[in-house]
Every structure is written in C-alpha cells, then in structure tokens.
C-alpha positions in Angstrom: 7.5 -5.3 16.6 9.5 -5.6 13.8 12.4 -4.1 13.1 13.7 -3.0 9.3 17.2 -3.5 8.8 19.1 -0.1 7.1 19.2 -2.1 3.5 15.7 -3.2 3.5 14.5 0.8 4.8 17.1 2.5 1.6 15.5 -0.5 -0.9 11.9 0.4 0.1 12.9 4.3 -0.4 14.6 3.3 -3.7 11.4 1.6 -4.8 9.2 4.4 -4.0 11.2 6.9 -6.0 11.4 4.3 -8.7 7.5 4.0 -8.5 7.0 8.2 -8.4 9.8 8.3 -11.1 7.7 6.3 -13.6 4.2 7.6 -12.6 5.7 11.1 -13.1 7.4 10.0 -16.7 3.7 7.7 -17.6 1.9 11.0 -16.6 4.1 13.0 -19.0 4.0 10.8 -21.9 0.2 10.7 -21.8 -0.1 14.5 -21.3 2.2 14.6 -24.3 -0.2 12.6 -26.3 -3.3 14.5 -25.6 -1.3 17.9 -26.7 -1.0 16.3 -29.9 -4.6 15.2 -29.9 -5.7 18.1 -29.4 -3.5 19.8 -31.8 -5.6 20.0 -35.4 -3.6 18.8 -38.5 -2.1 21.6 -40.2 -4.4 22.1 -43.5 -2.9 22.4 -46.9 -2.1 26.2 -47.7 -3.4 27.1 -51.5 -3.1 30.1 -53.2 -5.0 30.3 -56.7 -4.9 33.4 -59.0 -6.3 34.6 -62.6 -3.2 35.9 -64.3 -3.7 37.3 -68.1 -7.7 35.1 -67.9 -5.9 31.7 -67.0 -6.1 30.0 -64.3 -3.0 29.1 -61.8 -2.6 27.7 -58.6 0.7 27.2 -56.5 1.8 24.1 -54.8 4.9 25.5 -53.3 5.1 28.0 -50.1 7.4 29.8 -47.8 5.7 32.0 -45.7 6.8 34.1 -42.7 6.7 37.1 -41.0 9.9 39.7 -41.5 11.0 42.5 -39.5 11.5 45.7 -40.5 14.7 46.5 -42.3 16.4 49.6 -43.6 14.7 49.2 -47.2 11.7 47.5 -46.6 8.6 47.7 -43.7 7.7 44.7 -41.9 5.1 42.0 -43.5 3.4 38.9 -44.4 5.7 37.2 -46.8 4.1 34.7 -49.3 6.2 33.3 -52.0 4.7 30.4 -53.6 5.3 28.6 -57.1 4.1 26.3 -59.4 6.3 23.4 -60.3 4.8 23.0 -63.6 3.8 26.4 -64.6 7.6 27.7 -63.7 5.6 30.7 -62.3 6.4 32.2 -58.9 4.4 35.0 -57.3 5.8 37.1 -53.9 2.9 38.7 -52.3 3.9 40.8 -49.1 1.4 42.1 -47.0 2.7 45.1 -44.7 1.5 45.9 -41.3 -1.1 43.5 -40.9 -2.0 42.1 -37.6 -5.9 42.2 -38.3 -8.1 41.8 -40.6 -8.6 44.3 -43.2 -8.0 45.7 -46.6 -4.2 46.5 -47.3 -2.7 48.3 -50.3 0.8 48.2 -50.9 2.3 50.5 -53.9 5.6 50.1 -55.6 8.5 52.6 -53.4 5.9 53.8 -50.7 7.7 56.5 -48.7 11.7 54.9 -50.3 10.4 51.5 -48.5 9.6 48.3 -50.6 6.1 47.6 -50.7 5.3 45.8 -53.9 4.3 42.2 -55.1 6.5 40.5 -57.6 5.4 38.2 -60.5 8.6 35.4 -61.8 7.7 33.5 -65.2 10.3 31.2 -66.7 10.1 29.1 -69.6 6.7 29.4 -71.0 4.0 27.6 -69.0 0.6 27.5 -70.3 1.1 30.7 -73.4 3.0 33.0 -70.6 6.3 34.7 -72.3 9.3 34.4 -69.4 8.4 37.8 -67.6 10.0 39.5 -64.1 7.9 42.4 -62.7 6.5 43.9 -59.6 3.6 46.2 -59.1 1.0 47.4 -56.6 -1.8 44.6 -54.9 -4.6 45.1 -52.6 -4.9 42.4 -50.3 -8.7 42.2 -47.7 -7.1 39.4 -44.9 -10.4 38.1 -43.9 -9.3 35.7 -40.8 -5.7 35.4 -38.8 -5.9 33.3 -36.6 -2.4 32.7 -34.5 0.0 32.3 -37.9 -2.8 31.6 -40.0 -3.6 34.0 -42.6 -7.0 33.7 -45.2 -7.7 36.0 -47.9 -8.1 37.7 -51.3 -5.7 39.5 -53.4 -5.5 41.6 -56.8 -2.4 43.0 -58.3 -0.9 44.6 -62.1 2.6 43.6 -62.4 4.3 45.3 -64.9 7.3 44.2 -67.1 9.3 47.4 -67.8 11.5 45.5 -70.5 8.5 44.6 -73.1 6.4 47.6 -71.5 3.5 45.2 -70.8 1.3 44.2 -67.8 -0.1 41.1 -66.3 -3.0 41.7 -64.0 -3.6 39.0 -61.6 -7.6 38.4 -60.4 -9.5 36.5 -58.3 -6.5 35.5 -56.2 -7.4 33.8 -53.0 -4.8 32.6 -50.2 -5.1 30.2 -46.5 -1.4 30.3 -45.8 0.3 30.0 -42.4 3.7 30.4 -41.4 6.4 27.9 -42.1 7.3 25.8 -45.8 5.0 23.5 -47.5 6.4 22.0 -50.9 4.9 20.8 -54.0 3.7 17.0 -53.5 
C-alpha cells in the first residue's frame, strides 16, 4: 500500500481545485457567448413623417420611459432629429403599456400632454419654427423596450399663427440612444 505524503495530498487537492475553477470559468465563458449569440442584434431605429407635404426622416434618437412628475404624466419619450434637415421632433406617448391608439392634447388636466417640433435654420424650404400640438399615436407592437407604430400631429406656432401638419408618421424605436451615422 502506498502512503501519500502531506505535500502530495495537498498538491493533489490544489490541482483538483484549480481544475474545478478552470472548468467553471470555461463554462461561464461559453455560457456568456451563447447568451450573446441568442440575443438578436438591435435593429436601426427609424422615425419618418410628411411635414407640410415634404418627407422627413430622423437619423438620431434618444428614447426613454419617463416617470410622472408634478407637470407631466409618465410617457414614452421619443426625441428624434435630422442632422441634415435641422429638424427635431419630440413625441410623448402617455400611458402606453400595450398596443392601441393614444391621443394627447395640450395641457390636458393641467398636465403636459403634447408633442413638439423644432425647426432651426431653413432646411428644405422650412422657416425657423418651434411649436407644439396634439398628436394621435397607434402603437402596433411592444416587445420589451421596443415600440412600433404610426402617428399624426398638428404643430402650432403662435408667433406666426401657422400650423404644420404631420402625416404618415411611422416609428420603430427602442429605449436607448442612437446617433446619426
């Protein structure tokens, strides 16, 4: 019968522990890689509309779920801009928690409920403009933090007494930031 010395037994234990740690580490790496492969790549966000008969498309986004405050209800806040068109559009979909149609009006129940449009410079024939107005959203799909739908709005600028109609609006966005490419 062979008797192990205390040093040999200790080395064997250490080798076994090291082997187990390496095995566990390897499984963790494989597991992380598998999760990443299973996660679908985030699609490019899109938002487009017809403004006064002219097509407009955003190329930068900030999308977030906001909490209710003293002056505003909880909302899905979609801020989109076009770097070439110098146009910013802010859409607020209040109370969205499932697909459906949502209508927002200015200062409903003393709470901010609107959408905003800002045009700087004079892109594509527009004069500088800042306005707000009611909007109607049809959210067709919500999957986690991903939202798809359509919208229309009327933005009114009191300084020029002019309304810009927004038609054929479409959005496919997810919470997060996407800068122009």
